[in-house]
C-alpha positions as CSV (number, residue, x, y, z in Angstrom):
1,M,-110.7,-99.3,-55.3
2,R,-111.5,-96.0,-57.0
3,H,-114.6,-97.3,-58.7
4,S,-117.3,-99.4,-57.1
5,V,-120.9,-100.4,-57.6
6,L,-123.6,-98.0,-56.5
7,T,-127.0,-99.2,-55.6
8,I,-129.4,-96.2,-56.2
9,A,-132.0,-97.7,-53.9
10,L,-129.9,-96.7,-51.0
11,L,-130.2,-93.0,-52.0
12,L,-133.0,-92.2,-49.7
13,G,-135.8,-94.0,-51.5
14,A,-136.3,-93.2,-55.2
15,F,-133.6,-91.2,-57.1
16,T,-134.6,-88.0,-55.4
17,A,-131.8,-87.4,-52.8
18,A,-128.9,-85.1,-53.2
19,S,-126.8,-87.2,-50.8
20,A,-126.9,-90.5,-49.0
21,Q,-125.6,-91.5,-45.6
22,E,-122.0,-92.4,-46.2
23,L,-118.8,-93.5,-44.5
24,G,-117.4,-89.9,-44.4
25,D,-120.4,-88.8,-42.2
26,V,-119.0,-90.8,-39.3
27,R,-116.1,-88.3,-39.1
28,L,-118.3,-85.4,-39.9
29,F,-120.6,-86.0,-36.9
30,S,-118.2,-87.6,-34.5
31,D,-114.9,-85.8,-34.8
32,N,-113.9,-83.5,-31.9
33,V,-111.4,-80.7,-32.1
34,Y,-112.1,-78.8,-28.9
35,T,-111.9,-75.1,-28.6
36,G,-113.0,-74.0,-25.1
37,T,-111.7,-70.7,-23.7
38,A,-108.6,-69.1,-25.0
39,R,-106.8,-70.4,-21.9
40,T,-107.6,-74.0,-22.5
41,A,-107.0,-73.7,-26.3
42,G,-103.6,-72.1,-25.6
43,M,-102.7,-75.1,-23.5
44,G,-103.7,-77.5,-26.3
45,N,-106.8,-78.4,-24.3
46,A,-104.7,-80.7,-22.2
47,V,-106.8,-79.7,-19.2
48,S,-108.5,-82.9,-18.0
49,A,-106.4,-82.8,-14.8
50,V,-106.0,-79.0,-14.6
51,G,-109.6,-77.8,-14.2
52,G,-110.6,-74.5,-12.8
53,D,-111.5,-73.0,-16.1
54,V,-114.9,-72.9,-17.8
55,G,-113.4,-74.2,-21.0
56,S,-112.2,-77.4,-19.3
57,I,-115.7,-78.6,-18.2
58,G,-116.5,-80.1,-21.6
59,I,-113.4,-82.3,-21.4
60,N,-113.7,-83.2,-17.7
61,P,-116.9,-82.3,-15.8
62,A,-115.1,-82.4,-12.5
63,G,-113.0,-79.4,-13.4
64,S,-115.7,-76.8,-12.5
65,A,-115.2,-77.7,-8.7
66,V,-111.5,-76.9,-8.7
67,A,-111.8,-73.1,-8.7
68,G,-112.8,-71.5,-5.5
69,Y,-114.9,-68.8,-7.1
70,S,-117.7,-68.3,-9.6
71,Q,-117.0,-67.0,-13.1
72,F,-118.4,-65.9,-16.4
73,V,-116.6,-66.1,-19.8
74,F,-117.3,-64.9,-23.3
75,T,-115.0,-66.0,-26.2
76,P,-115.3,-64.5,-29.8
77,G,-112.9,-65.8,-32.5
78,I,-112.1,-66.3,-36.1
79,S,-111.5,-69.4,-38.2
80,I,-109.4,-69.4,-41.4
81,S,-108.9,-72.2,-43.8
82,S,-106.2,-72.4,-46.5
83,M,-106.8,-75.1,-49.1
84,T,-104.7,-76.2,-52.1
85,A,-106.5,-78.2,-54.8
86,E,-104.8,-79.9,-57.8
87,G,-105.6,-82.8,-60.1
88,T,-104.0,-86.2,-59.3
89,V,-102.0,-88.2,-61.8
90,F,-103.1,-91.8,-62.0
91,S,-100.8,-94.8,-62.4
92,G,-99.5,-95.1,-65.9
93,M,-100.3,-91.5,-66.8
94,T,-98.1,-88.4,-67.0
95,D,-100.7,-85.7,-66.5
96,P,-104.0,-85.4,-64.6
97,V,-107.2,-86.2,-66.4
98,G,-108.6,-82.6,-66.2
99,L,-108.7,-80.2,-63.3
100,G,-104.9,-80.2,-63.3
101,D,-104.3,-76.6,-62.2
102,R,-102.9,-75.9,-58.8
103,N,-105.2,-73.5,-56.9
104,S,-104.8,-72.1,-53.3
105,I,-107.6,-70.2,-51.6
106,G,-108.3,-68.8,-48.1
107,Y,-111.6,-68.6,-46.4
108,A,-112.4,-66.9,-43.1
109,R,-115.4,-66.9,-40.8
110,G,-116.2,-65.3,-37.4
111,K,-117.4,-67.4,-34.5
112,I,-118.2,-67.6,-30.8
113,P,-116.6,-70.9,-29.8
114,N,-117.2,-70.6,-26.0
115,M,-119.5,-68.9,-23.6
116,G,-120.7,-69.9,-20.2
117,F,-120.7,-69.5,-16.4
118,V,-120.1,-71.4,-13.2
119,I,-121.7,-70.7,-9.9
120,S,-119.5,-72.0,-7.1
121,S,-121.0,-72.3,-3.6
122,D,-118.9,-72.9,-0.4
123,T,-120.6,-75.3,2.1
124,G,-118.6,-73.8,5.0
125,R,-117.1,-77.2,5.9
126,R,-113.4,-77.7,6.6
127,S,-113.5,-81.3,5.2
128,G,-115.9,-83.5,3.4
129,L,-118.1,-81.8,0.9
130,K,-116.5,-78.3,0.8
131,R,-117.9,-76.8,-2.4
132,I,-120.7,-77.4,-5.0
133,S,-120.5,-76.0,-8.5
134,L,-123.2,-75.6,-11.1
135,G,-122.5,-74.4,-14.6
136,V,-123.9,-73.9,-18.1
137,L,-121.8,-73.4,-21.1
138,S,-121.5,-73.7,-24.9
139,N,-118.3,-75.2,-26.2
140,A,-117.3,-75.6,-29.9
141,T,-116.2,-79.2,-30.7
142,Y,-115.7,-78.9,-34.4
143,D,-115.5,-76.2,-37.1
144,Y,-116.6,-76.9,-40.7
145,T,-115.0,-73.8,-42.3
146,G,-113.4,-74.7,-45.7
147,K,-113.3,-73.7,-49.4
148,F,-111.5,-75.0,-52.4
149,I,-111.6,-74.5,-56.2
150,S,-110.1,-76.8,-58.8
151,S,-109.7,-76.1,-62.5
152,G,-108.1,-77.2,-65.7
153,V,-108.5,-78.4,-69.3
154,N,-110.0,-81.9,-69.9
155,L,-109.2,-83.6,-73.3
156,D,-111.3,-86.7,-72.7
157,N,-114.6,-86.3,-70.9
158,S,-117.0,-83.8,-69.2
159,Y,-119.5,-83.3,-66.4
160,A,-122.3,-82.8,-68.8
161,A,-121.6,-86.1,-70.5
162,S,-121.6,-87.9,-67.1
163,L,-125.1,-86.6,-66.6
164,A,-126.1,-88.0,-70.0
165,S,-124.7,-91.4,-69.1
166,S,-126.6,-91.4,-65.7
167,A,-129.9,-90.5,-67.4
168,D,-129.5,-93.1,-70.1
169,G,-132.6,-95.3,-70.3
170,F,-135.0,-92.9,-68.6
171,L,-137.7,-91.5,-70.9
172,H,-138.1,-87.9,-71.9
173,D,-141.4,-87.5,-70.1
174,V,-139.7,-88.6,-66.9
175,L,-136.7,-86.3,-67.2
176,G,-138.5,-83.3,-68.5
177,K,-142.2,-83.4,-67.6
178,E,-143.0,-85.6,-64.6
179,D,-143.1,-84.1,-61.1
180,W,-139.9,-83.8,-59.1
181,F,-141.6,-85.9,-56.3
182,Y,-142.7,-88.7,-58.5
183,S,-143.8,-91.5,-56.2
184,G,-144.5,-94.4,-58.7
185,D,-142.2,-97.1,-60.0
186,P,-138.7,-96.1,-58.7
187,S,-137.1,-97.6,-61.9
188,R,-138.7,-94.6,-63.7
189,M,-137.2,-91.9,-61.5
190,P,-133.7,-90.5,-62.2
191,L,-131.7,-88.4,-59.8
192,W,-132.7,-84.7,-59.4
193,E,-129.2,-83.8,-60.6
194,D,-130.0,-85.5,-63.9
195,M,-133.4,-84.0,-64.2
196,A,-132.1,-80.5,-63.6
197,G,-129.3,-81.0,-66.2
198,Y,-131.8,-82.2,-68.8
199,R,-134.3,-79.5,-68.2
200,G,-131.4,-77.0,-68.3
201,R,-130.3,-78.3,-71.8
202,M,-127.0,-79.8,-70.5
203,F,-127.8,-82.9,-72.5
204,N,-130.4,-83.9,-75.1
205,M,-131.9,-86.9,-76.9
206,V,-129.7,-88.6,-79.5
207,D,-131.2,-88.2,-82.9
208,G,-134.7,-88.3,-81.4
209,Q,-134.2,-91.6,-79.7
210,D,-136.2,-91.4,-76.5
211,G,-134.0,-92.8,-73.6
212,A,-130.6,-92.2,-75.3
213,Y,-128.8,-88.9,-74.5
214,V,-125.8,-86.9,-75.6
215,A,-124.2,-83.9,-73.9
216,L,-123.9,-80.5,-75.5
217,T,-120.1,-80.9,-74.9
218,E,-120.1,-84.0,-77.3
219,A,-120.1,-84.5,-81.0
220,K,-120.5,-87.5,-83.3
221,G,-117.3,-88.9,-84.7
222,S,-116.6,-90.6,-88.0
223,D,-117.3,-93.9,-86.3
224,G,-120.8,-92.8,-85.3
225,K,-119.9,-92.6,-81.6
226,Y,-120.3,-89.6,-79.5
227,R,-117.3,-88.2,-77.6
228,L,-116.0,-84.9,-76.3
229,A,-116.1,-82.4,-79.2
230,A,-113.0,-80.5,-78.2
231,P,-110.9,-79.7,-75.1
232,I,-113.0,-78.2,-72.4
233,Y,-112.1,-75.9,-69.4
234,Q,-113.6,-77.2,-66.2
235,E,-114.0,-75.9,-62.6
236,Y,-115.1,-77.8,-59.6
237,G,-115.4,-76.2,-56.2
238,Q,-116.8,-76.6,-52.7
239,R,-117.5,-74.3,-49.8
240,T,-118.5,-75.4,-46.3
241,N,-119.2,-73.5,-43.2
242,G,-120.8,-74.4,-39.9
243,F,-120.0,-75.8,-36.5
244,K,-120.6,-78.5,-33.9
245,H,-121.3,-77.2,-30.4
246,D,-122.1,-78.8,-27.1
247,M,-124.5,-77.1,-24.8
248,V,-123.6,-78.5,-21.3
249,I,-125.3,-78.4,-18.0
250,N,-122.7,-79.2,-15.4
251,A,-122.7,-80.1,-11.7
252,A,-119.5,-80.9,-9.6
253,L,-118.5,-81.6,-6.0
254,N,-115.3,-80.8,-4.1
255,F,-114.4,-83.2,-1.3
256,S,-111.7,-81.9,1.0
257,D,-109.8,-80.3,-1.9
258,I,-108.6,-83.8,-2.8
259,L,-111.4,-85.5,-4.7
260,Y,-113.6,-83.8,-7.3
261,I,-116.5,-85.4,-9.1
262,G,-118.6,-83.9,-11.9
263,A,-121.2,-84.8,-14.4
264,N,-122.4,-83.2,-17.7
265,L,-125.7,-83.5,-19.4
266,G,-124.7,-82.6,-23.0
267,M,-126.9,-81.4,-25.8
268,S,-124.9,-81.5,-29.0
269,Y,-126.0,-79.5,-32.1
270,L,-124.4,-79.2,-35.5
271,V,-125.0,-77.2,-38.6
272,C,-123.0,-77.9,-41.8
273,N,-123.7,-75.9,-45.0
274,R,-122.1,-77.2,-48.1
275,S,-122.3,-75.6,-51.6
276,T,-120.7,-77.6,-54.5
277,Y,-120.5,-76.4,-58.1
278,W,-119.5,-77.8,-61.5
279,Q,-118.7,-75.4,-64.4
280,E,-117.6,-76.1,-68.0
281,E,-116.9,-74.0,-71.1
282,P,-115.0,-74.6,-74.3
283,D,-111.3,-74.1,-74.0
284,N,-111.4,-72.7,-77.6
285,P,-115.0,-71.8,-78.5
286,S,-114.3,-71.9,-82.3
287,E,-113.5,-75.6,-82.0
288,Y,-117.0,-76.4,-80.8
289,P,-119.6,-77.2,-83.6
290,T,-123.0,-75.6,-83.8
291,I,-125.8,-77.6,-82.1
292,A,-128.8,-78.4,-84.2
293,Y,-132.1,-79.0,-82.3
294,S,-135.1,-81.0,-83.5
295,D,-137.2,-77.9,-83.9
296,G,-134.6,-76.4,-86.4
297,T,-133.0,-74.1,-83.9
298,E,-129.2,-73.9,-84.0
299,A,-127.0,-72.7,-81.1
300,R,-123.4,-72.6,-79.9
301,F,-122.3,-73.7,-76.5
302,N,-120.9,-71.0,-74.2
303,W,-120.8,-72.4,-70.7
304,L,-122.8,-74.5,-68.2
305,R,-123.0,-74.5,-64.4
306,M,-124.6,-76.9,-61.9
307,Q,-124.8,-76.1,-58.2
308,Q,-125.9,-78.3,-55.3
309,N,-126.7,-76.8,-51.9
310,L,-126.8,-79.2,-48.9
311,R,-127.6,-78.2,-45.4
312,T,-127.2,-80.7,-42.5
313,N,-128.6,-80.1,-39.1
314,G,-128.3,-82.4,-36.1
315,T,-129.3,-82.5,-32.5
316,G,-128.1,-85.0,-30.0
317,V,-127.8,-85.8,-26.3
318,Y,-125.2,-87.6,-24.1
319,F,-124.0,-87.9,-20.5
320,K,-120.5,-87.5,-19.3
321,L,-118.9,-88.4,-15.9
322,G,-115.5,-87.2,-14.7
323,V,-113.3,-87.4,-11.7
324,L,-110.1,-85.5,-10.6
325,V,-107.9,-86.3,-7.6
326,R,-104.9,-84.7,-5.8
327,P,-103.0,-87.7,-4.4
328,V,-100.0,-85.5,-3.4
329,A,-99.2,-81.8,-3.4
330,G,-98.8,-80.5,-6.9
331,L,-100.0,-83.6,-8.7
332,R,-103.5,-84.0,-10.2
333,L,-104.9,-87.1,-12.0
334,A,-108.1,-87.2,-13.9
335,A,-110.4,-89.4,-16.0
336,A,-113.8,-89.0,-17.8
337,I,-116.1,-91.1,-19.9
338,Q,-118.8,-89.9,-22.3
339,T,-121.7,-92.0,-23.5
340,P,-122.5,-92.2,-27.2
341,T,-124.3,-89.2,-28.6
342,L,-127.7,-90.0,-30.0
343,Y,-128.4,-87.7,-32.9
344,T,-131.4,-86.9,-35.1
345,I,-130.0,-85.7,-38.4
346,S,-131.9,-83.8,-41.1
347,E,-130.7,-82.9,-44.5
348,T,-132.2,-80.4,-47.0
349,Y,-130.9,-80.2,-50.5
350,A,-131.5,-78.6,-53.9
351,Y,-129.9,-78.1,-57.3
352,Q,-129.7,-75.2,-59.7
353,S,-128.6,-75.6,-63.3
354,Q,-127.9,-73.0,-66.0
355,V,-126.6,-73.1,-69.6
356,S,-125.5,-70.3,-71.9
357,L,-126.1,-70.9,-75.6
358,S,-125.6,-68.4,-78.4
359,G,-128.7,-68.2,-80.5
360,L,-131.0,-69.8,-77.9
361,S,-132.6,-68.3,-74.9
362,T,-132.1,-70.4,-71.7
363,G,-133.0,-69.8,-68.1
364,E,-132.1,-71.2,-64.7
365,V,-133.6,-74.5,-63.5
366,N,-134.2,-74.9,-59.8
367,T,-135.3,-78.1,-58.2
368,P,-137.5,-77.9,-55.2
369,E,-136.0,-78.5,-51.7
370,G,-135.8,-82.1,-50.7
371,E,-135.5,-83.4,-47.2
372,S,-134.3,-86.6,-45.5
373,R,-134.1,-87.5,-41.8
374,Y,-132.3,-90.3,-40.0
375,S,-130.6,-91.2,-36.7
376,F,-127.0,-91.5,-35.8
377,S,-125.2,-92.8,-32.7
378,S,-121.6,-91.4,-32.3
379,P,-119.0,-93.5,-30.4
380,M,-118.4,-93.1,-26.7
381,R,-115.2,-91.3,-25.6
382,F,-112.8,-91.9,-22.8
383,N,-110.1,-89.5,-21.7
384,A,-107.5,-89.4,-18.9
385,G,-104.9,-86.8,-17.8
386,A,-102.2,-85.8,-15.4
387,A,-101.0,-82.4,-14.4
388,Y,-98.2,-81.1,-12.2
389,S,-98.0,-77.7,-10.7
390,F,-94.7,-76.0,-10.0
391,K,-94.3,-72.6,-8.2
392,R,-94.9,-70.6,-11.4
393,A,-95.8,-73.2,-14.0
394,V,-98.2,-76.1,-14.9
395,L,-97.5,-79.0,-17.2
396,S,-100.2,-81.3,-18.3
397,V,-100.8,-84.3,-20.6
398,D,-104.1,-85.8,-21.8
399,Y,-105.0,-89.0,-23.6
400,E,-108.4,-89.5,-25.4
401,L,-109.8,-92.6,-27.1
402,C,-112.6,-92.8,-29.6
403,N,-113.6,-96.0,-31.5
404,F,-115.2,-94.8,-34.7
405,S,-116.2,-98.3,-35.7
406,A,-118.9,-98.2,-33.0
407,A,-120.8,-95.5,-34.8
408,R,-124.2,-96.5,-36.1
409,F,-126.7,-95.1,-38.6
410,S,-130.4,-96.0,-38.3
411,S,-133.8,-95.0,-39.6
412,Y,-135.8,-92.3,-37.9
413,S,-139.5,-92.6,-37.1
414,D,-141.7,-89.6,-36.7
415,D,-144.3,-91.8,-35.1
416,D,-142.4,-93.3,-32.2
417,F,-139.0,-91.6,-32.2
418,A,-137.5,-95.1,-32.4
419,F,-133.8,-95.7,-33.2
420,G,-133.9,-98.7,-35.4
421,D,-131.4,-100.2,-37.9
422,H,-133.8,-100.7,-40.8
423,G,-132.2,-100.3,-44.2
424,F,-128.7,-99.4,-42.8
425,T,-127.3,-102.8,-42.2
426,S,-124.9,-102.7,-45.1
427,L,-123.6,-99.2,-44.3
428,N,-123.1,-100.1,-40.6
429,D,-121.1,-103.2,-41.7
430,N,-118.9,-100.9,-43.8
431,V,-118.4,-98.6,-40.8
432,R,-117.2,-101.6,-38.7
433,D,-114.9,-102.8,-41.5
434,S,-113.4,-99.4,-42.4
435,Y,-113.0,-97.7,-39.0
436,G,-111.0,-98.3,-35.8
437,V,-109.7,-96.5,-32.8
438,S,-108.6,-92.9,-33.0
439,H,-106.1,-91.8,-30.3
440,Q,-105.6,-88.2,-29.2
441,I,-102.6,-87.1,-27.2
442,R,-102.6,-83.5,-25.9
443,L,-99.7,-81.7,-24.2
444,G,-99.9,-78.3,-22.6
445,G,-98.1,-75.9,-20.3
446,E,-98.6,-72.5,-18.6
447,F,-95.8,-70.3,-17.2
448,R,-96.5,-67.2,-15.1
449,L,-94.1,-64.4,-15.9
450,T,-95.7,-62.3,-13.1
451,P,-98.7,-63.0,-10.9
452,N,-100.9,-61.2,-13.6
453,I,-99.3,-62.4,-16.8
454,A,-99.1,-66.0,-18.2
455,L,-97.7,-67.6,-21.4
456,R,-99.1,-70.8,-22.7
457,G,-98.4,-73.4,-25.3
458,G,-99.8,-76.8,-26.4
459,Y,-99.6,-79.6,-29.0
460,N,-102.1,-82.3,-30.1
461,L,-101.6,-85.5,-32.1
462,I,-104.8,-87.0,-33.4
463,T,-104.5,-90.4,-35.3
464,A,-106.7,-91.0,-38.3
465,G,-109.2,-93.6,-37.0
466,E,-109.6,-95.5,-40.3
467,Q,-108.1,-98.9,-40.5
468,G,-104.9,-99.4,-42.4
469,L,-103.8,-95.7,-42.1
470,D,-100.4,-95.1,-40.5
471,M,-99.1,-92.1,-38.5
472,S,-98.5,-90.1,-41.7
473,Y,-102.3,-89.6,-41.8
474,A,-102.4,-88.1,-38.3
475,S,-103.5,-84.5,-37.7
476,H,-101.4,-82.1,-35.6
477,I,-102.4,-79.0,-33.7
478,G,-100.0,-76.4,-32.3
479,S,-101.2,-73.5,-30.1
480,L,-99.8,-70.4,-28.3
481,G,-101.6,-68.3,-25.7
482,F,-101.3,-65.3,-23.5
483,G,-103.2,-64.3,-20.3
484,W,-103.7,-61.2,-18.2
485,S,-105.5,-61.0,-15.0
486,S,-106.3,-57.8,-13.2
487,D,-106.0,-57.4,-9.4
488,G,-109.8,-57.3,-9.4
489,P,-112.4,-59.7,-11.0
490,F,-111.6,-59.2,-14.7
491,F,-109.2,-61.3,-16.9
492,V,-108.4,-61.6,-20.6
493,D,-106.9,-64.5,-22.4
494,A,-105.9,-64.9,-26.1
495,A,-104.8,-67.9,-28.2
496,V,-103.9,-68.8,-31.7
497,R,-103.8,-72.3,-33.2
498,V,-102.7,-74.0,-36.4
499,R,-104.0,-77.4,-37.4
500,T,-102.8,-79.7,-40.2
501,A,-105.0,-82.4,-41.7
502,R,-104.4,-85.1,-44.3
503,S,-105.3,-84.5,-47.9
504,S,-108.8,-85.5,-49.1
505,Y,-109.6,-86.8,-52.6
506,Y,-112.7,-85.9,-54.6
507,T,-114.0,-87.4,-57.8
508,P,-116.3,-84.6,-59.2
509,Y,-118.2,-87.0,-61.5
510,Y,-118.3,-90.5,-63.0
511,Y,-119.7,-92.1,-66.1
512,Y,-122.3,-94.8,-65.6
513,T,-123.8,-97.9,-67.1
514,Y,-126.6,-100.2,-66.0
515,D,-127.4,-103.9,-65.6
516,R,-129.3,-104.3,-68.8
517,D,-129.8,-108.1,-68.5
518,N,-132.7,-107.7,-66.1
519,G,-133.9,-104.4,-67.5
520,S,-133.7,-102.7,-64.2
521,Y,-132.3,-99.1,-63.8
522,L,-132.1,-99.4,-60.0
523,E,-128.7,-101.0,-60.4
524,K,-126.3,-98.3,-61.6
525,Y,-122.6,-99.1,-62.1
526,I,-119.6,-96.8,-62.5
527,D,-118.2,-97.3,-66.0
528,D,-114.5,-98.3,-65.3
529,S,-113.6,-97.7,-68.9
530,V,-113.9,-93.9,-68.5
531,V,-111.2,-92.3,-66.3
532,T,-112.6,-89.1,-64.9
533,P,-110.8,-86.4,-63.0
534,E,-109.8,-86.7,-59.3
535,V,-108.8,-83.8,-57.1
536,R,-106.5,-83.8,-54.1
537,V,-107.3,-81.1,-51.6
538,S,-104.6,-80.3,-49.0
539,P,-105.9,-78.2,-46.1
540,L,-104.4,-76.0,-43.4
541,Y,-106.5,-74.4,-40.6
542,F,-105.9,-71.5,-38.4
543,D,-108.0,-70.0,-35.6
544,G,-107.7,-67.3,-33.0
545,M,-109.8,-66.3,-30.0
546,V,-110.0,-63.9,-27.1
547,T,-111.7,-64.7,-23.8
548,L,-113.2,-62.0,-21.7
549,G,-113.8,-63.2,-18.2
550,W,-115.2,-62.0,-14.8
551,R,-114.8,-63.8,-11.5
552,F,-117.2,-63.2,-8.7
């Protein structure tokens, strides 16, 4: 269903949070799109059974013991997103409800997806434990680069009016005078977004009725009801940047060049910065009436803008065990298992609102910075692979499984660092009901043109992981790579990739109503009678990287 009941008590306590833990965060924190070195990326990261490269260690810890030398690598790169946003057309309608323009925009960010070293020590034995490897590396496992802008004319409703409906019932002194961090009766405390909108003059009291509000985009009709005064031009956009990296401490053993066993202690850290904005202005300014305020001031609406800044930081820890065997010449088989990653997640958020009115001086309203903290356990992962070496080529295939329904949110305690499930039972039930197993199949190959030059290619298929979604929702990654190795210790690898992802849908705002029978404003409902805009965002991602390496 597009519309559903919202219980505001879930929003981190008392109407103050910019975001709540939600189903989409499962993918935000748990998805893995490996990068590694340019060699492993060029081969589609199908390297569980290949090993020998620093970039392979994050996928199979045993891989560091395959190479008979020590090595250091450094990999700079660039990420580019291309996103197309357009309004969707609902069933029974011929045009989108606002934001109907088609906009495409690119966004690029530099990055360092991989850096690390492996020290390999020969024991001097001809059989048994022949080599011990120790390594430290940083590998990117997800990139949050993205940006989209949607726009269009709305004939029916507005963002400002949605704020007015959300604030309905809350008194003027709460919206405009009380402290942002009010800690009394939660039924008296609206969302910060509503408070910033009211203090920024996006909506005002209806004819002096405290607790009833009308947006500056609305006007009273002949029937006495308030509705959109005239067509309004809207923009809604979002920009994200950040990354998820694993810092890995690795140890691996080589037994008789047949059996390789390795282990990783992984420390995962993520940073995701998201900036969202809503902007409105009259499509034809002359159609908008003059606004009369209670103090006798008259003004005309020019434009409004609200911005939300949300920063998510997370640190986690996990353990990974891997094995690689050579049963016959040329063939390698491998498997690895990774425990759940136990994260501590912190979010900071703030709003800024601003309105331009002819005939009335206005300024920017800034909320303070709010903060929330909770815990998250990402699902465990299992991967297996096979590779076969020919005289001048290597072909490999990997399979990876991740059951997203096993993810869990829980409260975080500063006192005892406990991972509990207090207050998150309903959300975790939804995770179990909504998610399932995601399958990842990776194919890769390397062909040596000469002893010093190699060409590489790879392909990934990643299924959605949500229940009820077929293969049309899968993501695809294609990669090409090139490698050059000197006769000495230095080598250079390069790779480019393109990744498709299914479209995402965003509803920029809703209109709200309350359960008035019991007089409580904790129970807020989406008003199904008002059809607000929906935006479909179709993304395409590109990245490129160059690995500079030194063997010693």
